[in-house]
C-alpha positions as CSV (number, residue, x, y, z in Angstrom):
1,X,18.8,-64.6,-9.6
2,X,21.6,-64.7,-7.0
3,X,23.9,-62.6,-9.2
4,X,21.1,-60.0,-9.6
5,X,20.7,-59.7,-5.9
6,X,24.5,-59.3,-5.4
7,X,24.5,-56.6,-8.1
8,X,21.7,-54.7,-6.4
9,X,23.4,-55.1,-3.0
10,X,26.6,-53.7,-4.3
11,X,24.8,-50.8,-5.9
12,X,23.1,-50.0,-2.6
13,X,26.3,-50.3,-0.7
14,X,27.9,-47.7,-2.9
15,X,24.9,-45.3,-3.3
16,X,23.3,-45.5,0.2
17,X,26.2,-43.9,2.2
18,X,26.4,-41.1,-0.3
19,X,22.7,-40.4,-0.1
20,X,22.8,-40.5,3.7
21,X,25.7,-38.1,3.9
22,X,24.0,-35.7,1.4
23,X,20.6,-35.8,3.1
24,X,22.2,-35.3,6.5
25,X,24.2,-32.3,5.3
26,X,21.1,-30.7,3.9
27,X,19.1,-31.4,7.1
28,X,21.7,-29.7,9.2
29,X,21.8,-26.6,7.0
30,X,18.0,-26.2,7.3
31,X,17.5,-26.6,11.1
32,X,15.0,-24.1,12.6
33,X,17.4,-23.0,15.3
34,X,20.0,-21.8,12.9
35,X,19.6,-18.0,12.6
36,X,20.1,-16.1,9.5
37,X,23.2,-13.8,9.6
38,X,22.4,-10.2,10.2
39,X,22.9,-7.6,7.5
40,X,25.9,-6.2,9.4
41,X,27.6,-9.6,9.6
42,X,27.1,-10.0,5.9
43,X,28.5,-6.5,5.3
44,X,31.6,-7.4,7.4
45,X,32.1,-10.7,5.6
46,X,31.6,-9.1,2.2
47,X,34.0,-6.3,3.1
48,X,36.7,-8.8,4.1
49,X,36.3,-10.6,0.8
50,X,36.5,-7.5,-1.3
51,X,39.2,-5.8,0.8
52,X,36.8,-2.8,1.3
53,X,36.1,-1.2,4.6
54,X,32.6,-2.1,6.1
55,X,31.5,1.6,6.0
56,X,32.5,1.9,2.3
57,X,30.7,-1.3,1.4
58,X,27.6,0.0,3.4
59,X,27.8,3.3,1.5
60,X,27.9,1.5,-1.8
61,X,25.0,-0.7,-0.9
62,X,22.9,2.3,0.3
63,X,23.6,4.2,-2.9
64,X,22.3,1.2,-4.8
65,X,19.2,1.1,-2.6
66,X,18.7,4.8,-3.2
67,X,18.9,4.4,-6.9
68,X,16.5,1.4,-6.9
69,X,14.0,2.6,-4.3
70,X,14.2,6.0,-2.6
71,X,16.3,7.8,-0.1
72,X,14.0,7.1,2.9
73,X,14.6,3.4,2.5
74,X,18.4,4.0,2.3
75,X,18.3,6.2,5.4
76,X,16.3,3.7,7.4
77,X,18.8,1.0,6.4
78,X,21.7,3.3,7.4
79,X,20.1,3.9,10.9
80,X,19.6,0.1,11.3
81,X,23.2,-0.6,10.3
82,X,24.6,2.0,12.8
83,X,22.3,0.6,15.6
84,X,23.5,-2.9,14.9
85,X,27.2,-2.0,14.6
86,X,28.2,1.1,16.5
87,X,31.6,1.1,14.8
88,X,29.9,2.5,11.8
89,X,28.7,5.6,13.7
90,X,31.8,7.7,12.9
91,X,31.0,7.3,9.2
92,X,27.3,7.9,9.5
93,X,27.3,11.6,8.8
94,X,29.5,11.2,5.7
95,X,27.3,8.4,4.3
96,X,24.1,10.3,5.0
97,X,25.6,13.4,3.3
98,X,26.6,11.4,0.3
99,X,23.1,10.0,0.1
100,X,21.8,13.5,0.1
101,X,24.0,14.4,-2.8
102,X,22.9,11.2,-4.7
103,X,19.2,12.1,-4.0
104,X,19.7,15.5,-5.7
105,X,21.3,13.8,-8.7
106,X,18.4,11.3,-8.8
107,X,15.5,13.8,-8.5
108,X,17.1,16.8,-10.2
109,X,16.4,19.3,-7.5
110,X,17.2,19.8,-3.8
111,X,13.5,20.6,-3.1
112,X,12.4,17.2,-4.4
113,X,15.3,15.4,-2.7
114,X,14.6,17.1,0.6
115,X,11.2,15.4,0.9
116,X,13.0,12.3,2.0
117,X,15.0,13.8,4.8
118,X,15.1,11.8,8.1
119,X,16.8,12.5,11.4
120,X,19.6,10.0,10.7
121,X,23.0,11.2,11.8
122,X,21.7,14.6,12.7
123,X,21.0,16.6,9.6
124,X,23.7,15.1,7.4
125,X,21.3,14.1,4.7
126,X,19.9,17.6,4.5
127,X,23.5,19.0,4.4
128,X,24.3,16.7,1.5
129,X,21.2,17.9,-0.3
130,X,22.0,21.6,0.3
131,X,25.6,21.1,-0.6
132,X,24.6,19.8,-4.1
133,X,22.0,22.4,-4.8
C-alpha cells in the first residue's frame, strides 16, 4: 500500500506542474481584455511574412472577396482598410480601379458591374469598369 501511494505521488509530481502550466497558458490567451488584432494589423503581419507590400496583399484579398461575394463587399472592406491605415490611401485608387476591372470580368459586362459602384477613392471603381468595357 505504501509503495502504491509513492507511485501515485510521483506520478502527480510529474503531471501536475505540466497540467498547471498548460492550463495557465490557455487561460492567459483567452482573457476578455485581450483584443483581437485588427484586419489592418493582420494584413501588415501577413505582408511581412510573405514579403509582399501591405497594399498588394490588401488588393489580393479584396479580389478574392470580390470573386467569392460581390464588389460592394470588397469596396466596403477597401474603405475600412484605408480608414484604419491611412498609409494605404495612395494605393486606394489603383486598388478600386482593379476591382472595377475584376467586376467586369466576373459579370461579363460593364453595365452589370457598374451596379456595385460606391464612392470609394472617388470614382476609381467606375473608371476600372469603364476601362475594361
